[in-house]
C-alpha angles and dihedrals in degrees: 000000000000088000090055091052090050089052090053091052092046093049092054094044092050092045094049091047096048093042092052092048093048090046092052096044098045098030092241113159103255092213090060088067092068090097090062089048090054092048090051090050091051090050091049089050090051090048093048091051091050091052103041112358139272096308092057091051087060091043093051091049091048092049090048091052092047093049091046092053096045118024093019091050091049093050094046091048089055090052091047101218121203118275126183091209109045097166095094115117116205116222130178090256094048091048091052090049090052091050092051096044097044091046091051090046089052089052091052092048090048090051091049089051092048092050091048089052092049091050094048092045090057090057091066 
């Protein structure tokens, strides 16, 4: 179980790092890659449900969202990916809001992934 949680963290860190590097190199707006992030969170939710049940799908998605909005954000900020709109000023309050929103979004994606797994598992 701990190993699975580590895999979730690693997947998000690797994605955020690669996405930031690709964004910077090819001048792709980093925020436009959020759809891929959501798809990864859905996949992690599906995987979590397949390993330990529906609650773990939500847990894996929530962890993914939290890591994305904290460690992943820190890593991508160091890489300085390309953004179309660079006027945003980060404050303590806005950073907390991002953490809460992205973590909640991860939970929703994890739940969607867990439900998808449950529906596909019934088909067997």
